[in-house]
C-alpha positions in Angstrom: 0.0 0.0 0.0 1.3 3.5 -0.9 2.0 6.0 1.9 0.0 9.2 1.1 1.8 12.5 1.5 -0.7 14.7 3.3 1.7 17.4 4.5 2.1 20.2 2.0 1.8 24.0 1.9 0.6 26.3 -0.8 -0.1 29.9 -1.6 -1.5 31.7 -4.6 -1.6 34.9 -6.5 -4.1 36.0 -9.1 -2.1 34.2 -11.9 -0.1 31.4 -10.2 -0.2 28.8 -7.4 3.0 27.9 -5.4 3.0 24.4 -3.8 5.7 23.0 -1.5 5.7 19.2 -1.0 8.2 17.6 1.5 9.8 14.3 0.3 10.6 12.8 3.8 14.0 11.6 2.9 13.1 10.2 -0.5 15.0 11.1 -3.6 12.9 12.5 -6.5 13.6 12.9 -10.2 11.6 14.6 -12.9 10.4 11.1 -14.0 8.5 10.8 -10.7 6.3 13.9 -11.5 3.2 13.7 -13.7 1.2 16.9 -14.3 -1.7 17.8 -16.7 -4.2 20.7 -16.9 -6.2 19.6 -13.8 -4.3 16.6 -12.4 -1.0 16.5 -10.4 0.7 13.3 -9.2 4.0 12.6 -7.5 4.9 8.9 -7.2 8.1 8.1 -5.2 7.6 4.5 -3.9 6.4 4.0 -1.3 5.2 7.7 -1.1 2.3 9.0 -3.2 0.8 12.4 -3.7 -2.3 13.0 -5.9 -4.4 16.2 -6.4 -7.3 17.1 -8.7 -6.7 20.8 -9.0 -9.4 23.3 -8.4 -9.2 24.8 -11.9 -7.2 24.2 -15.1 -3.5 25.3 -15.3 -1.0 25.8 -18.1 1.0 22.6 -17.8 3.5 23.6 -20.5 4.8 26.7 -18.7 4.4 25.4 -15.1 7.7 24.3 -13.4 8.9 22.0 -10.6 12.2 22.3 -8.8 13.7 19.6 -6.6 16.1 20.5 -3.8 16.7 20.5 -0.1 14.3 17.7 0.5 11.3 19.4 -1.1 9.6 19.8 -4.5 8.6 23.3 -5.3 5.8 23.6 -7.9 5.0 26.9 -9.7 1.6 26.3 -11.4 0.3 29.1 -13.7 -3.4 29.4 -13.9 -5.1 29.4 -17.3 -7.6 32.1 -16.2 -6.7 34.7 -13.5 -8.8 34.0 -10.5 -8.5 33.2 -6.8 -9.1 29.6 -5.8 -11.1 28.6 -2.8 -8.9 25.6 -2.3 -6.0 23.7 -3.9 -8.0 20.6 -4.9 -11.5 20.1 -6.2 -14.0 19.7 -3.3 -17.2 17.7 -3.2 -16.1 15.3 -6.0 -17.3 11.7 -5.9 -15.1 8.8 -6.8 -16.5 8.4 -10.3 -15.7 12.0 -11.2 -12.2 11.7 -9.7 -11.7 8.4 -11.7 -12.9 10.1 -14.9 -10.6 13.1 -14.4 -7.7 10.8 -13.7 -8.3 8.7 -16.8 -8.7 11.7 -19.0 -5.5 13.2 -17.7 -3.6 10.0 -18.4 -5.1 9.7 -21.8 -4.3 13.3 -22.7 -0.7 12.8 -21.5 -0.3 9.7 -23.6 -1.7 11.5 -26.7 0.6 14.5 -26.0 3.6 12.2 -25.6 2.8 10.4 -28.8 2.5 13.7 -30.7 5.8 15.0 -29.3 7.4 11.7 -30.3 6.1 11.9 -33.8 7.2 15.6 -34.0 10.7 14.7 -32.7 10.9 11.9 -35.2 10.0 14.2 -38.1 12.4 16.9 -36.9 15.2 14.3 -36.5 14.6 13.0 -40.1 14.5 16.6 -41.4 17.8 17.4 -39.6 19.3 14.1 -40.9 18.3 15.0 -44.5 19.6 18.5 -44.1 22.9 17.3 -42.7 23.2 14.7 -45.5 22.4 17.3 -48.2 24.9 19.8 -46.6 27.6 17.1 -46.5 27.0 16.2 -50.1 27.2 19.8 -51.1 30.5 20.2 -49.2 32.0 17.1 -50.7 30.9 18.1 -54.2 32.4 21.6 -53.8 35.6 20.0 -52.5 35.7 17.6 -55.4 35.2 20.4 -57.9 37.9 22.4 -56.2 40.4 19.5 -56.5 39.5 18.9 -60.1 40.0 22.6 -60.9 43.4 22.5 -59.2 44.3 19.4 -61.2 43.2 21.0 -64.5 45.2 24.2 -63.7 48.3 22.1 -62.8 47.9 20.1 -66.1 47.6 23.2 -68.1 50.7 24.7 -66.4 52.7 21.5 -67.0 51.6 21.5 -70.7 52.7 25.1 -71.1 56.1 24.3 -69.5 56.5 21.3 -71.7 55.7 23.3 -74.9 58.2 26.0 -73.8 60.9 23.4 -73.2 60.3 21.8 -76.6 60.6 25.2 -78.3 63.8 25.9 -76.4 65.1 22.5 -77.5 64.3 23.3 -81.1 66.1 26.6 -80.9 69.1 25.0 -79.2 69.3 22.2 -81.9 69.0 24.7 -84.7 71.8 26.8 -83.1 74.0 23.6 -82.8 73.4 22.7 -86.4 74.4 26.1 -87.5 77.5 26.0 -85.4 78.5 22.6 -86.8 78.0 23.9 -90.4 80.1 26.9 -89.6 82.9 24.8 -88.1 82.8 22.4 -91.1 83.0 25.3 -93.5 86.0 26.7 -91.7 87.8 23.3 -91.8 87.1 23.1 -95.5 88.5 26.6 -96.1 91.6 25.7 -94.1 92.1 22.5 -96.1 91.8 24.5 -99.4 94.4 27.0 -98.2 96.8 24.2 -97.3 96.3 22.6 -100.7 97.0 25.9 -102.4 100.2 26.4 -100.4 101.4 23.0 -101.4 100.7 23.6 -105.0 102.6 26.9 -104.9 105.6 25.1 -103.5 105.6 22.6 -106.4 105.7 25.2 -109.1 109.0 26.1 -111.0 109.8 29.7 -110.3 113.1 29.9 -112.3 115.7 27.9 -114.1 117.8 27.0 -111.1 114.9 25.5 -109.5 114.0 23.6 -112.7 117.4 22.0 -112.8 117.2 21.0 -109.3 113.8 19.6 -110.0 115.1 17.6 -113.0 117.8 15.9 -110.9 116.3 12.6 -109.8 116.4 12.0 -106.1 117.4 8.9 -104.5 114.6 6.5 -104.2 112.4 8.4 -106.6 111.6 7.0 -110.1 110.7 9.6 -112.7 108.7 12.7 -111.7 107.8 12.6 -108.0 104.5 14.3 -107.0 104.8 16.1 -103.7 101.1 17.3 -103.8 99.8 13.7 -103.8 101.9 12.8 -100.8 100.9 15.9 -98.9 97.3 15.3 -99.9 97.5 11.8 -98.4 98.9 13.1 -95.2 96.4 16.0 -94.9 93.2 14.2 -93.8 90.2 15.4 -91.7 90.4 14.4 -88.0 87.9 11.8 -86.7 84.9 13.2 -84.9 85.1 13.3 -81.1 83.1 10.6 -79.4 80.2 11.6 -77.1 80.1 10.5 -73.5 78.2 11.1 -70.2 79.9 12.3 -67.1 78.3 10.9 -63.9 78.4 13.1 -60.8 77.4 11.5 -57.4 76.2 13.5 -54.4 75.6 12.6 -50.8 71.9 11.6 -50.4 69.9 14.3 -48.5 66.2 14.2 -47.5 66.1 18.0 -47.0 67.3 20.3 -49.8 69.3 22.5 -47.4 73.0 22.1 -47.0 74.2 20.0 -44.1 76.0 23.0 -42.5 72.7 25.0 -42.5 70.4 22.3 -41.3 69.3 21.2 -37.8 69.9 17.5 -37.7 67.9 16.8 -34.5 64.8 18.6 -35.7 65.0 16.9 -39.1 65.3 13.4 -37.5 62.3 14.1 -35.3 60.3 15.2 -38.4 61.3 12.1 -40.3 60.3 9.9 -37.3 56.9 11.5 -37.1 56.4 11.1 -40.9 57.3 7.4 -40.7 55.0 6.8 -37.8 52.1 8.5 -39.7 52.8 6.4 -42.8 52.8 3.2 -40.7 49.4 4.2 -39.1 47.9 4.9 -42.5 49.2 1.7 -44.0 48.0 -0.4 -41.1 44.8 -2.5 -41.3 42.2 0.3 -41.0 39.0 -0.6 -42.8 37.8 3.0 -42.5 40.6 4.2 -44.7 40.0 1.9 -47.6 37.4 4.1 -49.3 38.8 7.5 -48.4 40.7 9.8 -50.7 44.3 10.7 -50.0 43.5 14.1 -48.7 40.8 12.7 -46.4 43.4 10.6 -44.5 44.8 13.9 -42.9 44.0 14.3 -39.2 43.6 18.1 -39.7 41.1 17.6 -42.5 39.1 15.2 -40.3 39.2 17.7 -37.4 37.8 20.4 -39.7 35.1 17.9 -40.9 34.2 17.2 -37.3 33.9 20.9 -36.5 31.5 21.4 -39.4 29.4 18.5 -38.3 29.3 19.9 -34.7 28.2 23.3 -36.0 25.3 21.7 -37.9 24.3 19.7 -34.7 25.2 16.3 -36.1 27.2 15.2 -33.0 27.4 11.5 -33.9 29.0 12.3 -37.3 31.4 14.7 -35.5 32.4 12.0 -33.0 33.1 9.5 -35.8 35.3 12.1 -37.6 37.3 12.8 -34.3 37.6 9.1 -33.6 39.3 8.4 -37.0 41.5 11.5 -36.6 42.6 10.2 -33.1 43.5 6.9 -34.6 45.7 8.6 -37.2 47.3 11.0 -34.7 46.7 10.6 -31.0 49.0 13.5 -30.0 46.6 16.4 -30.9 44.9 17.8 -27.8 42.3 19.7 -29.8 40.8 16.3 -31.1 40.1 15.1 -27.5 38.8 18.6 -26.5 36.4 18.8 -29.4 35.2 15.2 -28.9 34.6 16.0 -25.2 32.2 18.8 -26.3 30.3 16.3 -28.6 30.0 13.7 -25.7 28.6 16.5 -23.5 25.9 17.1 -26.1 25.2 13.4 -26.4 25.1 13.0 -22.5 28.1 10.6 -22.7 29.4 12.1 -19.4 32.1 9.6 -18.5 33.6 9.7 -22.0 33.6 13.6 -21.8 35.6 13.3 -18.6 38.1 10.9 -20.2 38.6 13.1 -23.3 39.0 16.3 -21.2 41.5 14.6 -19.0 43.5 13.3 -22.0 43.5 16.8 -23.5 44.9 18.2 -20.2 47.7 15.6 -20.3 48.7 16.7 -23.8 48.5 20.4 -23.0 51.8 20.3 -21.1 53.8 22.3 -20.2 51.3 25.1 -19.4 52.2 28.1 -21.5 50.3 31.2 -22.6 49.6 29.8 -26.0 47.5 26.9 -24.6 45.7 28.8 -21.8 42.4 29.0 -23.8 42.4 25.2 -24.5 43.2 24.4 -20.9 40.3 26.6 -19.6 37.9 24.8 -22.0 39.2 21.4 -20.9 38.6 22.2 -17.2 35.2 23.7 -17.8 34.0 20.7 -19.9 35.2 18.2 -17.4 33.7 20.2 -14.5 30.4 20.4 -16.4 30.4 16.6 -16.8 31.1 16.1 -13.1 28.2 18.4 -12.1 25.8 16.6 -14.4 26.8 13.3 -12.7 26.1 15.2 -9.4 29.8 15.1 -8.4 29.7 18.7 -7.4 33.0 18.7 -5.4 35.1 17.5 -8.3 33.2 19.9 -10.6 34.0 22.8 -8.4 37.7 21.9 -8.3 37.8 22.0 -12.1 36.0 25.4 -12.3 38.3 26.8 -9.7 41.3 25.6 -11.7 39.9 27.3 -14.8 39.4 30.5 -12.8 43.1 30.4 -11.8 44.0 30.4 -15.5 41.4 33.1 -16.5 40.3 35.0 -13.4 38.5 37.7 -15.5 36.0 35.2 -17.0 32.7 36.2 -15.3 30.7 33.2 -16.8 33.0 30.7 -15.1 32.8 32.6 -11.9 29.0 32.6 -11.9 28.9 28.8 -12.6 31.4 28.2 -9.8 29.2 30.2 -7.4 26.1 28.1 -8.5 28.0 24.9 -7.7 29.0 26.2 -4.3 25.3 26.9 -3.5 24.4 23.4 -4.7 27.0 21.8 -2.4 25.8 23.9 0.5 22.2 23.0 -0.2 23.1 19.3 -0.4 25.0 19.4 2.9 22.0 21.2 4.6 19.5 18.7 3.2 21.6 15.8 4.4 
Protein backbone atom coordinates (compact mmCIF):
# COMPACT_ATOMS: atom_id res chain seq x y z
CA UNK A 1 0.00 0.00 0.00
CA UNK A 2 1.33 3.48 -0.85
CA UNK A 3 1.98 6.04 1.87
CA UNK A 4 -0.02 9.20 1.06
CA UNK A 5 1.83 12.49 1.46
CA UNK A 6 -0.67 14.73 3.25
CA UNK A 7 1.74 17.37 4.46
CA UNK A 8 2.06 20.22 2.00
CA UNK A 9 1.81 23.99 1.92
CA UNK A 10 0.55 26.27 -0.81
CA UNK A 11 -0.09 29.88 -1.56
CA UNK A 12 -1.51 31.67 -4.55
CA UNK A 13 -1.65 34.89 -6.51
CA UNK A 14 -4.11 35.96 -9.13
CA UNK A 15 -2.14 34.16 -11.87
CA UNK A 16 -0.10 31.40 -10.15
CA UNK A 17 -0.16 28.78 -7.40
CA UNK A 18 3.01 27.95 -5.39
CA UNK A 19 3.01 24.44 -3.85
CA UNK A 20 5.70 22.99 -1.55
CA UNK A 21 5.74 19.21 -1.01
CA UNK A 22 8.22 17.61 1.48
CA UNK A 23 9.85 14.34 0.35
CA UNK A 24 10.55 12.78 3.79
CA UNK A 25 14.05 11.62 2.85
CA UNK A 26 13.05 10.20 -0.52
CA UNK A 27 15.01 11.12 -3.62
CA UNK A 28 12.91 12.46 -6.48
CA UNK A 29 13.64 12.88 -10.19
CA UNK A 30 11.60 14.57 -12.94
CA UNK A 31 10.39 11.10 -13.99
CA UNK A 32 8.48 10.81 -10.66
CA UNK A 33 6.30 13.86 -11.46
CA UNK A 34 3.18 13.74 -13.65
CA UNK A 35 1.19 16.91 -14.31
CA UNK A 36 -1.66 17.81 -16.69
CA UNK A 37 -4.15 20.67 -16.88
CA UNK A 38 -6.15 19.58 -13.79
CA UNK A 39 -4.28 16.57 -12.40
CA UNK A 40 -1.02 16.46 -10.40
CA UNK A 41 0.69 13.27 -9.24
CA UNK A 42 4.03 12.62 -7.51
CA UNK A 43 4.94 8.92 -7.18
CA UNK A 44 8.13 8.09 -5.21
CA UNK A 45 7.61 4.54 -3.89
CA UNK A 46 6.38 4.01 -1.27
CA UNK A 47 5.17 7.67 -1.10
CA UNK A 48 2.34 9.01 -3.25
CA UNK A 49 0.79 12.44 -3.68
CA UNK A 50 -2.27 13.02 -5.87
CA UNK A 51 -4.35 16.16 -6.41
CA UNK A 52 -7.32 17.06 -8.66
CA UNK A 53 -6.71 20.80 -9.02
CA UNK A 54 -9.43 23.33 -8.38
CA UNK A 55 -9.15 24.85 -11.90
CA UNK A 56 -7.15 24.17 -15.07
CA UNK A 57 -3.51 25.26 -15.27
CA UNK A 58 -1.01 25.80 -18.08
CA UNK A 59 1.01 22.58 -17.78
CA UNK A 60 3.50 23.59 -20.49
CA UNK A 61 4.77 26.70 -18.66
CA UNK A 62 4.43 25.37 -15.11
CA UNK A 63 7.67 24.26 -13.41
CA UNK A 64 8.88 21.97 -10.63
CA UNK A 65 12.19 22.33 -8.76
CA UNK A 66 13.68 19.55 -6.64
CA UNK A 67 16.08 20.50 -3.84
CA UNK A 68 16.72 20.54 -0.09
CA UNK A 69 14.31 17.65 0.48
CA UNK A 70 11.32 19.41 -1.12
CA UNK A 71 9.59 19.77 -4.47
CA UNK A 72 8.58 23.35 -5.29
CA UNK A 73 5.79 23.64 -7.88
CA UNK A 74 4.97 26.86 -9.72
CA UNK A 75 1.59 26.31 -11.40
CA UNK A 76 0.35 29.06 -13.72
CA UNK A 77 -3.44 29.43 -13.94
CA UNK A 78 -5.14 29.43 -17.31
CA UNK A 79 -7.62 32.06 -16.16
CA UNK A 80 -6.67 34.68 -13.55
CA UNK A 81 -8.80 34.02 -10.47
CA UNK A 82 -8.46 33.24 -6.77
CA UNK A 83 -9.07 29.59 -5.85
CA UNK A 84 -11.13 28.62 -2.84
CA UNK A 85 -8.93 25.56 -2.30
CA UNK A 86 -6.04 23.70 -3.91
CA UNK A 87 -8.05 20.62 -4.87
CA UNK A 88 -11.55 20.14 -6.21
CA UNK A 89 -13.98 19.70 -3.34
CA UNK A 90 -17.23 17.65 -3.22
CA UNK A 91 -16.14 15.34 -6.04
CA UNK A 92 -17.28 11.74 -5.94
CA UNK A 93 -15.09 8.77 -6.77
CA UNK A 94 -16.51 8.36 -10.27
CA UNK A 95 -15.75 11.95 -11.20
CA UNK A 96 -12.24 11.68 -9.73
CA UNK A 97 -11.66 8.44 -11.66
CA UNK A 98 -12.94 10.06 -14.85
CA UNK A 99 -10.64 13.09 -14.43
CA UNK A 100 -7.69 10.83 -13.68
CA UNK A 101 -8.29 8.65 -16.76
CA UNK A 102 -8.74 11.71 -19.01
CA UNK A 103 -5.51 13.22 -17.68
CA UNK A 104 -3.56 10.01 -18.36
CA UNK A 105 -5.12 9.68 -21.83
CA UNK A 106 -4.27 13.29 -22.75
CA UNK A 107 -0.73 12.81 -21.47
CA UNK A 108 -0.31 9.71 -23.64
CA UNK A 109 -1.65 11.52 -26.70
CA UNK A 110 0.60 14.50 -26.05
CA UNK A 111 3.64 12.25 -25.58
CA UNK A 112 2.79 10.44 -28.81
CA UNK A 113 2.48 13.72 -30.70
CA UNK A 114 5.80 14.95 -29.28
CA UNK A 115 7.45 11.67 -30.25
CA UNK A 116 6.14 11.94 -33.80
CA UNK A 117 7.21 15.57 -34.00
CA UNK A 118 10.69 14.69 -32.74
CA UNK A 119 10.93 11.85 -35.25
CA UNK A 120 9.95 14.17 -38.11
CA UNK A 121 12.36 16.87 -36.90
CA UNK A 122 15.16 14.33 -36.52
CA UNK A 123 14.56 13.03 -40.06
CA UNK A 124 14.54 16.59 -41.42
CA UNK A 125 17.79 17.36 -39.62
CA UNK A 126 19.31 14.14 -40.92
CA UNK A 127 18.26 14.95 -44.49
CA UNK A 128 19.59 18.48 -44.13
CA UNK A 129 22.92 17.26 -42.73
CA UNK A 130 23.21 14.70 -45.54
CA UNK A 131 22.43 17.31 -48.17
CA UNK A 132 24.89 19.76 -46.64
CA UNK A 133 27.59 17.07 -46.49
CA UNK A 134 27.00 16.16 -50.12
CA UNK A 135 27.24 19.81 -51.15
CA UNK A 136 30.47 20.25 -49.22
CA UNK A 137 31.96 17.11 -50.72
CA UNK A 138 30.86 18.14 -54.22
CA UNK A 139 32.41 21.59 -53.77
CA UNK A 140 35.63 20.03 -52.46
CA UNK A 141 35.73 17.57 -55.36
CA UNK A 142 35.18 20.38 -57.87
CA UNK A 143 37.93 22.45 -56.24
CA UNK A 144 40.38 19.54 -56.46
CA UNK A 145 39.46 18.90 -60.11
CA UNK A 146 39.99 22.59 -60.90
CA UNK A 147 43.39 22.47 -59.23
CA UNK A 148 44.30 19.37 -61.22
CA UNK A 149 43.20 21.04 -64.47
CA UNK A 150 45.20 24.18 -63.71
CA UNK A 151 48.26 22.09 -62.85
CA UNK A 152 47.86 20.07 -66.05
CA UNK A 153 47.64 23.24 -68.14
CA UNK A 154 50.67 24.67 -66.37
CA UNK A 155 52.72 21.51 -67.00
CA UNK A 156 51.59 21.47 -70.65
CA UNK A 157 52.73 25.07 -71.15
CA UNK A 158 56.07 24.33 -69.51
CA UNK A 159 56.53 21.27 -71.72
CA UNK A 160 55.75 23.27 -74.88
CA UNK A 161 58.16 25.99 -73.80
CA UNK A 162 60.87 23.38 -73.17
CA UNK A 163 60.28 21.83 -76.60
CA UNK A 164 60.59 25.23 -78.27
CA UNK A 165 63.81 25.91 -76.40
CA UNK A 166 65.14 22.52 -77.45
CA UNK A 167 64.32 23.26 -81.09
CA UNK A 168 66.11 26.61 -80.92
CA UNK A 169 69.11 24.98 -79.23
CA UNK A 170 69.27 22.20 -81.86
CA UNK A 171 69.03 24.74 -84.67
CA UNK A 172 71.84 26.75 -83.14
CA UNK A 173 73.99 23.61 -82.76
CA UNK A 174 73.45 22.65 -86.42
CA UNK A 175 74.41 26.12 -87.54
CA UNK A 176 77.51 25.97 -85.36
CA UNK A 177 78.49 22.59 -86.81
CA UNK A 178 78.03 23.86 -90.38
CA UNK A 179 80.12 26.90 -89.61
CA UNK A 180 82.92 24.75 -88.13
CA UNK A 181 82.80 22.38 -91.09
CA UNK A 182 82.97 25.29 -93.52
CA UNK A 183 86.01 26.69 -91.68
CA UNK A 184 87.77 23.33 -91.80
CA UNK A 185 87.11 23.06 -95.54
CA UNK A 186 88.48 26.56 -96.08
CA UNK A 187 91.62 25.72 -94.07
CA UNK A 188 92.11 22.53 -96.12
CA UNK A 189 91.81 24.49 -99.38
CA UNK A 190 94.36 27.01 -98.16
CA UNK A 191 96.81 24.21 -97.29
CA UNK A 192 96.33 22.62 -100.73
CA UNK A 193 97.00 25.95 -102.43
CA UNK A 194 100.19 26.41 -100.40
CA UNK A 195 101.42 22.96 -101.38
CA UNK A 196 100.68 23.63 -105.03
CA UNK A 197 102.63 26.91 -104.89
CA UNK A 198 105.62 25.07 -103.50
CA UNK A 199 105.63 22.56 -106.39
CA UNK A 200 105.67 25.20 -109.15
CA UNK A 201 109.04 26.09 -111.02
CA UNK A 202 109.77 29.74 -110.33
CA UNK A 203 113.15 29.91 -112.32
CA UNK A 204 115.70 27.88 -114.11
CA UNK A 205 117.76 26.97 -111.11
CA UNK A 206 114.87 25.46 -109.46
CA UNK A 207 114.00 23.64 -112.67
CA UNK A 208 117.44 22.01 -112.83
CA UNK A 209 117.18 21.04 -109.30
CA UNK A 210 113.79 19.57 -110.01
CA UNK A 211 115.15 17.57 -113.01
CA UNK A 212 117.76 15.87 -110.92
CA UNK A 213 116.33 12.62 -109.77
CA UNK A 214 116.41 12.05 -106.09
CA UNK A 215 117.43 8.86 -104.50
CA UNK A 216 114.58 6.46 -104.20
CA UNK A 217 112.36 8.43 -106.61
CA UNK A 218 111.58 7.00 -110.05
CA UNK A 219 110.68 9.58 -112.70
CA UNK A 220 108.70 12.68 -111.66
CA UNK A 221 107.76 12.57 -107.97
CA UNK A 222 104.48 14.35 -107.01
CA UNK A 223 104.75 16.12 -103.66
CA UNK A 224 101.14 17.30 -103.80
CA UNK A 225 99.83 13.75 -103.85
CA UNK A 226 101.95 12.83 -100.81
CA UNK A 227 100.87 15.91 -98.87
CA UNK A 228 97.28 15.27 -99.86
CA UNK A 229 97.46 11.79 -98.42
CA UNK A 230 98.91 13.11 -95.20
CA UNK A 231 96.38 15.96 -94.86
CA UNK A 232 93.19 14.20 -93.82
CA UNK A 233 90.23 15.38 -91.71
CA UNK A 234 90.42 14.39 -88.04
CA UNK A 235 87.95 11.83 -86.72
CA UNK A 236 84.89 13.24 -84.90
CA UNK A 237 85.05 13.27 -81.14
CA UNK A 238 83.08 10.57 -79.38
CA UNK A 239 80.16 11.56 -77.15
CA UNK A 240 80.12 10.52 -73.46
CA UNK A 241 78.18 11.14 -70.24
CA UNK A 242 79.90 12.30 -67.08
CA UNK A 243 78.28 10.91 -63.91
CA UNK A 244 78.38 13.06 -60.79
CA UNK A 245 77.42 11.47 -57.44
CA UNK A 246 76.20 13.49 -54.45
CA UNK A 247 75.58 12.59 -50.82
CA UNK A 248 71.86 11.63 -50.43
CA UNK A 249 69.90 14.27 -48.51
CA UNK A 250 66.20 14.21 -47.54
CA UNK A 251 66.09 17.97 -47.03
CA UNK A 252 67.28 20.34 -49.78
CA UNK A 253 69.31 22.52 -47.43
CA UNK A 254 73.03 22.07 -47.03
CA UNK A 255 74.20 20.04 -44.05
CA UNK A 256 76.00 23.02 -42.51
CA UNK A 257 72.72 25.01 -42.52
CA UNK A 258 70.39 22.26 -41.29
CA UNK A 259 69.30 21.18 -37.81
CA UNK A 260 69.88 17.46 -37.68
CA UNK A 261 67.89 16.80 -34.49
CA UNK A 262 64.76 18.57 -35.75
CA UNK A 263 65.00 16.87 -39.14
CA UNK A 264 65.31 13.43 -37.55
CA UNK A 265 62.29 14.13 -35.33
CA UNK A 266 60.26 15.21 -38.37
CA UNK A 267 61.27 12.08 -40.29
CA UNK A 268 60.34 9.89 -37.31
CA UNK A 269 56.86 11.48 -37.13
CA UNK A 270 56.35 11.08 -40.88
CA UNK A 271 57.33 7.41 -40.70
CA UNK A 272 54.96 6.83 -37.78
CA UNK A 273 52.10 8.52 -39.65
CA UNK A 274 52.78 6.38 -42.75
CA UNK A 275 52.77 3.21 -40.65
CA UNK A 276 49.44 4.22 -39.14
CA UNK A 277 47.89 4.95 -42.53
CA UNK A 278 49.25 1.72 -44.04
CA UNK A 279 47.96 -0.35 -41.10
CA UNK A 280 44.82 -2.46 -41.34
CA UNK A 281 42.20 0.31 -40.95
CA UNK A 282 39.00 -0.61 -42.77
CA UNK A 283 37.78 3.01 -42.47
CA UNK A 284 40.62 4.24 -44.71
CA UNK A 285 39.98 1.92 -47.63
CA UNK A 286 37.36 4.10 -49.35
CA UNK A 287 38.84 7.48 -48.37
CA UNK A 288 40.74 9.76 -50.69
CA UNK A 289 44.35 10.66 -49.99
CA UNK A 290 43.52 14.14 -48.66
CA UNK A 291 40.81 12.66 -46.40
CA UNK A 292 43.45 10.65 -44.49
CA UNK A 293 44.80 13.86 -42.94
CA UNK A 294 43.96 14.34 -39.20
CA UNK A 295 43.64 18.11 -39.69
CA UNK A 296 41.13 17.58 -42.51
CA UNK A 297 39.13 15.18 -40.31
CA UNK A 298 39.21 17.71 -37.44
CA UNK A 299 37.77 20.42 -39.70
CA UNK A 300 35.13 17.94 -40.90
CA UNK A 301 34.15 17.18 -37.29
CA UNK A 302 33.94 20.90 -36.48
CA UNK A 303 31.52 21.43 -39.41
CA UNK A 304 29.35 18.49 -38.29
CA UNK A 305 29.32 19.86 -34.71
CA UNK A 306 28.25 23.30 -35.98
CA UNK A 307 25.33 21.68 -37.86
CA UNK A 308 24.26 19.73 -34.75
CA UNK A 309 25.22 16.31 -36.13
CA UNK A 310 27.17 15.25 -33.04
CA UNK A 311 27.40 11.53 -33.89
CA UNK A 312 29.04 12.30 -37.25
CA UNK A 313 31.41 14.71 -35.50
CA UNK A 314 32.40 12.00 -32.98
CA UNK A 315 33.09 9.55 -35.84
CA UNK A 316 35.35 12.10 -37.58
CA UNK A 317 37.25 12.82 -34.35
CA UNK A 318 37.62 9.07 -33.62
CA UNK A 319 39.27 8.43 -36.99
CA UNK A 320 41.50 11.50 -36.58
CA UNK A 321 42.63 10.25 -33.14
CA UNK A 322 43.51 6.86 -34.63
CA UNK A 323 45.67 8.63 -37.21
CA UNK A 324 47.33 10.99 -34.69
CA UNK A 325 46.73 10.60 -30.95
CA UNK A 326 48.98 13.50 -29.97
CA UNK A 327 46.65 16.40 -30.91
CA UNK A 328 44.90 17.75 -27.78
CA UNK A 329 42.26 19.65 -29.79
CA UNK A 330 40.84 16.34 -31.09
CA UNK A 331 40.10 15.14 -27.53
CA UNK A 332 38.84 18.61 -26.50
CA UNK A 333 36.36 18.81 -29.39
CA UNK A 334 35.23 15.20 -28.91
CA UNK A 335 34.55 15.97 -25.22
CA UNK A 336 32.18 18.75 -26.33
CA UNK A 337 30.31 16.26 -28.55
CA UNK A 338 30.02 13.75 -25.69
CA UNK A 339 28.55 16.47 -23.47
CA UNK A 340 25.88 17.13 -26.10
CA UNK A 341 25.16 13.38 -26.38
CA UNK A 342 25.12 12.96 -22.54
CA UNK A 343 28.10 10.57 -22.67
CA UNK A 344 29.42 12.12 -19.45
CA UNK A 345 32.09 9.55 -18.54
CA UNK A 346 33.58 9.74 -22.04
CA UNK A 347 33.56 13.55 -21.83
CA UNK A 348 35.57 13.32 -18.59
CA UNK A 349 38.08 10.91 -20.18
CA UNK A 350 38.62 13.09 -23.28
CA UNK A 351 38.97 16.29 -21.21
CA UNK A 352 41.55 14.60 -18.96
CA UNK A 353 43.49 13.32 -21.99
CA UNK A 354 43.50 16.84 -23.49
CA UNK A 355 44.89 18.24 -20.23
CA UNK A 356 47.65 15.61 -20.27
CA UNK A 357 48.68 16.65 -23.78
CA UNK A 358 48.47 20.40 -23.00
CA UNK A 359 51.77 20.31 -21.12
CA UNK A 360 53.77 22.28 -20.24
CA UNK A 361 51.27 25.07 -19.40
CA UNK A 362 52.21 28.07 -21.53
CA UNK A 363 50.28 31.23 -22.55
CA UNK A 364 49.57 29.79 -26.01
CA UNK A 365 47.46 26.90 -24.61
CA UNK A 366 45.65 28.83 -21.84
CA UNK A 367 42.37 28.98 -23.77
CA UNK A 368 42.43 25.23 -24.50
CA UNK A 369 43.18 24.36 -20.85
CA UNK A 370 40.30 26.57 -19.65
CA UNK A 371 37.90 24.76 -22.03
CA UNK A 372 39.15 21.36 -20.88
CA UNK A 373 38.62 22.19 -17.18
CA UNK A 374 35.16 23.69 -17.80
CA UNK A 375 33.96 20.73 -19.89
CA UNK A 376 35.20 18.20 -17.37
CA UNK A 377 33.68 20.21 -14.51
CA UNK A 378 30.35 20.36 -16.37
CA UNK A 379 30.37 16.57 -16.82
CA UNK A 380 31.11 16.06 -13.10
CA UNK A 381 28.25 18.38 -12.11
CA UNK A 382 25.79 16.58 -14.41
CA UNK A 383 26.84 13.35 -12.66
CA UNK A 384 26.09 15.18 -9.36
CA UNK A 385 29.77 15.05 -8.38
CA UNK A 386 29.74 18.71 -7.39
CA UNK A 387 32.98 18.70 -5.37
CA UNK A 388 35.07 17.46 -8.32
CA UNK A 389 33.23 19.85 -10.65
CA UNK A 390 33.97 22.81 -8.36
CA UNK A 391 37.69 21.90 -8.31
CA UNK A 392 37.82 22.02 -12.14
CA UNK A 393 35.96 25.35 -12.28
CA UNK A 394 38.34 26.84 -9.71
CA UNK A 395 41.31 25.57 -11.75
CA UNK A 396 39.85 27.31 -14.81
CA UNK A 397 39.41 30.52 -12.79
CA UNK A 398 43.10 30.44 -11.80
CA UNK A 399 44.02 30.45 -15.48
CA UNK A 400 41.41 33.05 -16.53
CA UNK A 401 40.34 35.01 -13.40
CA UNK A 402 38.52 37.68 -15.45
CA UNK A 403 35.99 35.25 -16.95
CA UNK A 404 32.65 36.20 -15.34
CA UNK A 405 30.72 33.23 -16.78
CA UNK A 406 33.03 30.69 -15.14
CA UNK A 407 32.85 32.62 -11.85
CA UNK A 408 29.01 32.57 -11.93
CA UNK A 409 28.92 28.82 -12.65
CA UNK A 410 31.39 28.15 -9.81
CA UNK A 411 29.20 30.17 -7.42
CA UNK A 412 26.13 28.12 -8.45
CA UNK A 413 28.01 24.90 -7.75
CA UNK A 414 28.99 26.20 -4.29
CA UNK A 415 25.32 26.90 -3.52
CA UNK A 416 24.37 23.40 -4.70
CA UNK A 417 27.02 21.85 -2.44
CA UNK A 418 25.79 23.91 0.54
CA UNK A 419 22.18 22.96 -0.19
CA UNK A 420 23.09 19.28 -0.41
CA UNK A 421 24.96 19.45 2.92
CA UNK A 422 22.02 21.21 4.59
CA UNK A 423 19.52 18.73 3.16
CA UNK A 424 21.57 15.78 4.40
